[in-house]
C-alpha positions as CSV (number, residue, x, y, z in Angstrom):
1,M,0.2,-0.1,0.2
2,L,1.2,3.3,-1.2
3,N,2.5,5.9,1.7
4,I,1.5,9.5,0.4
5,L,2.9,12.3,2.1
6,F,1.3,14.6,-0.5
7,E,-1.2,14.7,-3.0
8,D,-3.1,17.2,-5.3
9,Y,-4.1,17.1,-9.1
10,H,-0.6,18.5,-10.4
11,C,1.7,16.6,-8.2
12,I,1.9,13.2,-5.6
13,V,4.5,12.7,-3.3
14,V,5.3,9.1,-2.1
15,N,7.4,7.3,1.0
16,K,9.4,5.0,-1.4
17,P,10.0,1.8,0.4
18,A,13.1,-0.1,-0.1
19,P,14.1,-2.2,-2.3
20,L,11.6,-1.1,-4.8
21,L,13.0,0.5,-8.1
22,T,12.2,3.7,-8.9
23,Q,11.0,2.8,-12.5
24,A,11.0,-0.1,-14.5
25,P,10.7,-1.7,-17.8
26,P,6.9,-3.2,-18.4
27,G,6.2,-6.1,-16.3
28,I,8.4,-5.4,-13.5
29,D,7.2,-4.0,-10.1
30,S,8.1,-0.2,-9.2
31,L,7.3,2.6,-7.6
32,E,6.1,4.5,-11.1
33,S,3.8,1.5,-11.7
34,Q,2.3,1.8,-8.6
35,V,1.5,5.0,-8.6
36,K,0.1,5.0,-11.7
37,E,-2.2,2.3,-10.7
38,Y,-3.3,4.2,-7.8
39,I,-4.2,7.2,-9.9
40,R,-5.6,5.0,-12.4
41,E,-7.9,3.2,-9.9
42,K,-8.9,6.3,-7.9
43,F,-9.9,8.5,-10.7
44,S,-11.0,6.0,-12.9
45,K,-8.8,6.3,-15.6
46,P,-9.0,3.3,-17.8
47,A,-7.3,4.8,-21.0
48,G,-3.9,5.5,-19.2
49,V,-2.3,7.5,-16.8
50,Y,0.6,10.0,-17.2
51,L,3.3,10.5,-14.5
52,G,6.6,12.6,-15.0
53,V,9.6,11.4,-12.9
54,P,12.0,14.5,-12.3
55,H,14.1,12.3,-10.0
56,R,14.9,9.1,-8.9
57,L,16.3,6.9,-5.7
58,D,18.4,4.2,-6.0
59,R,16.8,0.6,-5.3
60,P,18.3,-0.2,-1.8
61,V,17.2,3.4,-0.7
62,S,14.1,4.8,1.2
63,G,12.2,8.0,1.2
64,A,10.1,11.0,-0.4
65,I,10.1,11.0,-4.1
66,V,8.0,13.6,-6.2
67,F,6.1,12.5,-9.0
68,A,4.2,15.1,-12.0
69,R,0.7,14.4,-12.8
70,N,0.6,16.7,-15.6
71,S,3.5,17.6,-18.4
72,K,3.3,21.3,-17.1
73,A,4.0,20.2,-13.8
74,A,6.8,17.8,-15.0
75,R,8.5,20.6,-17.0
76,R,8.3,22.7,-13.7
77,L,9.9,20.3,-11.3
78,A,12.4,19.1,-13.7
79,E,13.9,22.3,-14.0
80,Q,13.9,23.0,-10.2
81,F,16.0,19.2,-9.7
82,Q,18.3,20.9,-12.7
83,K,18.9,24.3,-10.8
84,H,19.3,22.3,-7.5
85,E,16.5,24.5,-6.2
86,V,15.0,21.4,-4.6
87,G,16.3,20.8,-0.9
88,K,17.0,17.6,-0.2
89,A,17.7,16.3,3.2
90,Y,18.7,12.6,3.7
91,W,19.2,10.5,7.1
92,A,21.7,7.9,6.6
93,I,23.6,5.3,9.4
94,V,27.0,4.9,8.5
95,E,29.8,2.8,10.3
96,G,32.2,4.6,12.6
97,Q,32.4,7.7,14.7
98,V,32.3,10.9,11.6
99,T,34.5,13.8,12.8
100,P,34.1,16.5,12.9
101,L,30.7,16.7,13.5
102,E,29.8,19.0,11.1
103,G,31.2,19.5,7.9
104,T,31.1,20.2,3.9
105,L,32.8,16.9,1.7
106,E,33.5,17.9,-2.0
107,D,34.7,15.7,-4.9
108,W,35.4,14.7,-8.6
109,L,33.2,11.6,-9.1
110,L,33.0,9.4,-12.3
111,K,29.8,6.6,-13.0
112,Q,31.4,3.7,-13.9
113,S,28.2,2.2,-16.0
114,A,29.4,-1.0,-16.7
115,E,29.9,-1.7,-13.1
116,A,27.4,0.6,-11.8
117,R,29.4,1.7,-9.6
118,T,30.8,5.7,-9.4
119,E,34.2,6.4,-8.2
120,I,36.4,9.3,-6.5
121,V,38.4,10.6,-9.2
122,H,41.2,14.0,-9.8
123,A,39.9,17.1,-11.1
124,G,40.0,17.0,-14.5
125,T,39.3,13.7,-15.2
126,S,37.2,13.4,-18.4
127,G,33.8,12.8,-17.8
128,A,34.1,13.1,-13.9
129,K,31.4,15.6,-11.9
130,R,31.9,17.8,-9.5
131,A,29.7,16.5,-6.1
132,V,29.2,18.7,-2.7
133,L,27.1,18.2,0.2
134,S,27.1,19.0,3.6
135,Y,26.1,17.0,6.9
136,C,25.8,16.9,10.6
137,V,26.2,14.0,12.9
138,L,22.7,14.1,15.0
139,R,23.8,11.5,16.9
140,S,25.7,8.2,17.7
141,V,24.3,4.6,17.8
142,D,25.6,1.5,18.0
143,V,27.6,0.9,14.7
144,G,28.7,4.2,14.0
145,S,26.8,7.4,13.4
146,L,23.6,9.1,12.3
147,V,23.9,11.5,9.6
148,E,21.7,14.0,8.1
149,I,23.2,14.8,4.7
150,R,22.2,18.0,2.8
151,P,23.4,17.3,-1.1
152,T,24.1,20.0,-3.0
153,T,24.3,18.2,-6.3
154,G,22.8,15.0,-7.2
155,R,25.3,12.7,-8.8
156,A,24.7,8.7,-9.1
157,H,25.5,7.4,-6.0
158,Q,27.0,10.8,-4.5
159,L,26.4,10.1,-0.7
160,R,27.3,6.4,-0.8
161,V,30.8,6.5,-2.4
162,Q,31.6,10.0,-0.7
163,F,30.9,8.8,2.8
164,A,32.5,5.3,2.3
165,S,35.8,7.0,0.6
166,R,36.4,8.4,3.9
167,G,36.6,5.4,6.0
168,W,32.4,5.8,7.0
169,P,30.4,3.2,4.2
170,I,26.8,3.3,4.9
171,W,25.3,0.1,6.7
172,G,24.3,-2.6,4.7
173,D,26.2,-0.7,1.4
174,A,27.9,-3.9,0.4
175,A,28.7,-2.2,-3.0
176,Y,30.9,0.5,-1.3
177,G,32.6,-1.4,1.6
178,S,30.1,-1.9,4.3
179,K,30.6,-5.2,6.4
180,A,27.3,-5.6,8.5
181,S,24.3,-6.3,6.5
182,F,21.2,-4.1,7.4
183,G,17.4,-4.3,7.9
184,P,15.1,-7.7,7.2
185,S,16.8,-10.9,5.8
186,V,16.8,-11.7,2.1
187,D,16.8,-14.6,-0.5
188,F,18.3,-12.1,-3.1
189,P,21.5,-9.9,-3.3
190,R,19.1,-7.4,-5.3
191,E,16.5,-7.2,-2.6
192,R,19.2,-5.9,0.2
193,V,18.3,-2.4,1.8
194,I,20.8,0.2,3.0
195,A,20.5,2.9,5.9
196,L,19.9,5.7,3.7
197,H,16.6,7.6,3.9
198,A,15.4,10.7,1.6
199,R,13.7,12.2,4.8
200,Q,12.6,15.6,3.3
201,L,12.3,17.2,0.2
202,T,11.0,20.8,-0.4
203,F,10.0,22.2,-3.6
204,H,8.1,24.9,-5.1
205,H,4.4,23.8,-6.1
206,P,4.1,23.7,-9.8
207,T,1.6,26.0,-10.1
208,T,0.9,28.1,-7.5
209,R,4.5,27.8,-6.6
210,E,3.9,28.0,-3.0
211,A,6.9,26.0,-0.9
212,I,6.1,22.6,-0.1
213,T,7.6,20.5,2.7
214,V,7.4,16.9,3.3
215,T,8.9,14.2,5.8
216,A,8.9,10.9,5.3
217,P,8.5,8.3,8.1
218,L,12.1,5.8,8.5
219,P,11.3,2.3,7.5
220,D,10.2,0.5,10.7
221,Y,13.4,-1.9,10.8
222,W,15.9,1.2,11.4
223,P,16.7,1.2,14.7
224,A,14.7,2.3,17.7
225,T,17.4,5.1,18.6
226,T,16.8,6.7,15.3
227,Q,13.1,7.3,15.3
């Protein structure tokens, strides 16, 4: 059942569960297909449903995603993301004690499409993109630190690789060096989740321009000390 955080005739914000895909080819379950089905049933639209997808979350990541319900809203929301006008706050549990307790991380990242990974490279590397985020440690937890992260840029796997490269992999993120499992036990590697959650999203409504802020509750399997 969808966890809807905001909804009107122009956009809809949903709390994505992990490890659900944001988008997928026909016949494979995804958040996009579930939201389309919800709109189809609620508004009796047998002919089809338009849904714009201005941003995505990685499969093992949970949290707030906004979808557009018409093409005008899709253009305006996409523009906000392209211009970095959308406020995004993530919560992550990382292994180890993060120091200093707040700061800014800046790197150059190169996406390795063949390996579905991102690497930190030297500035000037062909194809590399600048990645910037700010963070603050909210509290210490059993495995390390609960951190709030506010990315300035939106690069593939940015938060995951920037923290892992400094010795603080996100709990459960085996692709970037975590040695400990996180969340429910699973039968297949693709069903694993990581301790990264899109906690808050702030955007301007595509029609009224009003600032909309939504906060996505943490999944039940996160430790009680983070709830």
